[in-house]
C-alpha positions as CSV (number, residue, x, y, z in Angstrom):
1,M,117.9,79.7,122.3
2,P,115.4,76.8,122.6
3,F,112.7,79.5,123.1
4,V,113.6,81.1,119.8
5,V,113.5,77.8,117.9
6,F,110.1,77.1,119.4
7,I,108.7,80.4,118.2
8,C,110.1,79.7,114.7
9,F,108.5,76.2,114.8
10,M,105.1,77.6,115.7
11,F,105.3,80.1,112.9
12,F,105.9,77.5,110.2
13,I,103.2,75.0,111.1
14,P,100.6,74.4,108.4
15,N,97.8,76.9,108.0
16,S,99.9,79.7,109.6
17,I,102.6,80.3,107.0
18,F,100.2,82.3,104.8
19,A,97.0,84.2,105.5
20,Q,93.9,82.1,105.5
21,E,91.5,84.6,103.9
22,I,90.4,83.8,100.4
23,L,92.1,86.2,97.9
24,H,91.1,86.8,94.3
25,N,91.2,89.4,91.6
26,G,90.4,92.8,93.1
27,S,91.6,91.9,96.6
28,Q,94.1,94.2,98.2
29,G,96.1,94.6,101.4
30,K,98.9,93.1,103.3
31,A,97.7,89.5,102.7
32,V,98.0,90.1,99.0
33,Y,101.4,91.7,99.4
34,D,102.7,88.7,101.3
35,L,101.2,86.3,98.7
36,Q,103.0,88.2,96.0
37,E,106.3,88.1,97.8
38,N,106.0,84.4,98.3
39,L,105.0,83.8,94.7
40,K,108.0,85.9,93.7
41,K,110.5,83.9,95.6
42,M,109.0,80.7,94.1
43,G,109.5,82.1,90.6
44,Y,105.8,82.7,89.7
45,F,105.5,86.5,90.2
46,N,107.8,88.5,88.0
47,S,106.9,92.0,89.2
48,Q,107.3,94.1,92.4
49,P,104.7,93.3,95.0
50,T,102.0,96.0,95.3
51,G,99.4,94.6,97.6
52,Y,96.8,94.6,94.8
53,Y,95.5,91.3,93.3
54,G,95.3,92.1,89.6
55,S,95.9,90.2,86.4
56,I,99.6,89.5,87.1
57,T,98.8,87.9,90.5
58,D,95.9,86.0,89.0
59,H,98.2,84.6,86.3
60,A,100.9,83.7,88.9
61,V,98.3,81.8,91.1
62,K,97.0,80.0,88.0
63,Q,100.5,78.9,87.1
64,L,101.1,77.6,90.6
65,Q,97.8,75.8,90.5
66,L,98.6,74.2,87.1
67,D,102.0,73.0,88.4
68,S,100.4,71.6,91.5
69,G,97.5,69.7,89.9
70,I,94.9,72.2,91.2
71,L,92.0,73.6,89.1
72,P,93.5,76.8,87.8
73,D,90.8,79.3,88.8
74,G,93.2,82.1,89.9
75,V,91.7,82.2,93.4
76,F,94.0,81.8,96.3
77,G,91.7,79.7,98.4
78,F,92.2,76.9,101.0
79,Q,93.5,74.2,98.6
80,T,96.0,76.6,97.0
81,Q,97.1,77.9,100.4
82,Q,97.7,74.4,101.6
83,K,99.8,73.6,98.5
84,L,101.8,76.8,99.0
85,N,102.4,75.8,102.6
86,S,103.6,72.4,101.5
87,I,106.0,73.8,98.9
88,E,107.4,76.2,101.6
89,M,108.0,73.3,104.0
90,M,109.5,71.0,101.4
91,A,111.8,73.8,100.1
92,R,113.1,74.3,103.6
93,V,114.0,70.6,103.9
94,V,115.6,70.6,100.4
95,Y,117.7,73.7,101.3
96,G,118.7,72.3,104.7
97,E,119.5,68.8,103.4
98,A,120.8,69.4,99.9
99,R,121.9,73.0,99.2
100,G,125.4,71.7,98.4
101,E,124.1,69.0,96.0
102,T,123.4,69.2,92.3
103,Y,120.0,70.4,91.1
104,E,119.1,66.8,90.5
105,G,120.1,66.0,94.1
106,K,117.7,68.7,95.3
107,V,114.8,67.4,93.3
108,A,115.7,63.9,94.7
109,V,115.2,65.0,98.3
110,A,111.9,66.6,97.4
111,A,110.8,63.4,95.7
112,V,111.6,61.3,98.8
113,I,109.2,63.5,100.8
114,L,106.5,62.9,98.2
115,N,107.3,59.2,97.9
116,R,106.9,58.8,101.7
117,M,103.4,60.3,101.6
118,S,102.3,57.6,99.1
119,T,104.0,54.7,100.8
120,P,102.3,52.6,103.5
121,G,103.9,53.0,106.9
122,F,104.6,56.7,106.5
123,P,102.4,59.8,107.3
124,K,100.1,61.0,104.5
125,N,100.7,64.7,104.6
126,T,103.7,67.0,104.2
127,Y,103.9,68.3,107.8
128,D,103.8,64.9,109.4
129,V,106.3,63.4,107.0
130,I,108.8,66.3,107.6
131,F,108.4,66.4,111.4
132,Q,108.3,62.7,111.9
133,T,110.8,61.9,114.7
134,N,114.3,61.7,113.3
135,A,113.1,61.8,109.7
136,F,115.3,64.7,108.5
137,T,118.5,66.0,109.8
138,A,117.6,69.5,108.8
139,V,114.7,69.6,111.2
140,H,116.8,68.0,114.0
141,D,119.7,70.5,113.7
142,G,117.6,73.6,112.9
143,Q,118.7,74.1,109.3
144,Y,115.0,73.7,108.4
145,Y,114.6,77.3,109.6
146,L,117.1,78.8,107.1
147,T,115.6,80.7,104.2
148,P,115.5,78.6,101.0
149,N,116.9,79.8,97.8
150,S,115.1,79.8,94.4
151,Y,116.6,76.5,93.4
152,S,115.1,74.8,96.4
153,Y,111.6,76.0,95.4
154,R,112.0,75.0,91.8
155,A,113.3,71.6,92.8
156,V,110.1,71.0,94.8
157,I,107.9,72.2,91.9
158,D,109.8,69.8,89.6
159,A,109.2,66.9,92.0
160,L,105.5,67.8,92.3
161,Q,105.3,67.7,88.5
162,G,106.6,64.1,88.5
163,W,110.4,64.2,88.3
164,D,111.7,61.5,90.6
165,P,115.4,60.8,90.1
166,T,115.3,58.4,93.0
167,H,113.0,55.8,91.3
168,D,110.5,55.7,94.2
169,S,113.1,55.8,97.0
170,V,111.8,56.6,100.5
171,Y,115.2,57.0,102.2
172,Y,118.5,58.8,101.5
173,Y,121.7,59.2,103.5
174,N,125.3,60.2,103.2
175,P,127.3,57.0,103.6
176,V,130.3,58.9,104.9
177,S,128.5,60.6,107.8
178,A,125.6,58.3,108.5
179,T,125.8,56.8,112.0
180,D,122.6,54.7,112.1
181,E,123.5,51.1,111.2
182,W,119.9,50.4,110.2
183,I,120.0,52.6,107.2
184,F,122.8,50.5,105.7
185,T,120.4,47.6,105.5
186,R,118.1,49.3,103.1
187,E,118.2,48.4,99.4
188,T,120.2,51.1,97.5
189,V,118.5,52.3,94.4
190,I,120.8,55.0,93.1
191,R,123.6,57.4,94.1
192,I,123.1,61.1,93.4
193,G,125.9,63.3,94.5
194,N,126.8,62.6,98.1
195,H,123.5,60.8,98.9
196,L,122.5,57.2,98.5
197,F,118.8,56.7,97.8
198,A,117.1,53.6,99.1
199,K,113.9,51.7,99.6
């Protein structure tokens, strides 16, 4: 079992979730098909994947870029690939940590990840924040490797677009199941569902 988990971990590291070749209008092949599948599960691609990068794929990529603060040129290049990787990783945390919570609670978990990246003392990129030692229960217990649902992806997109129900919180926990006494010393900002969000 540890070997299986290790293989999964290696597959989902940044820069290896999606193909690294630059894709654009007119591209075709498996890399395009995989991109279309991933855009579809994130709610951007509303057709069946074909493996051909035409106007529908171009529009979907532009919408992703607009939502992510990237120049909407319709080209699936390095910056857009990195953003798609980040969304995938964050959606896995959201699904693993908050799939039983309200939609607002899902957005809140995504917002905490983003808040940590902009707060001194925390890592500055998605991967390092998520895989920081003991940062997220879903990583520790393996739920990170479950397949996220569409709500998890949309929650991440909403957080990226500026919705932060936590008011800049960088921690959250379930007061019923939390075992680390230190977390109870943090300033509570708001309760959303089963989680307390804190600074």
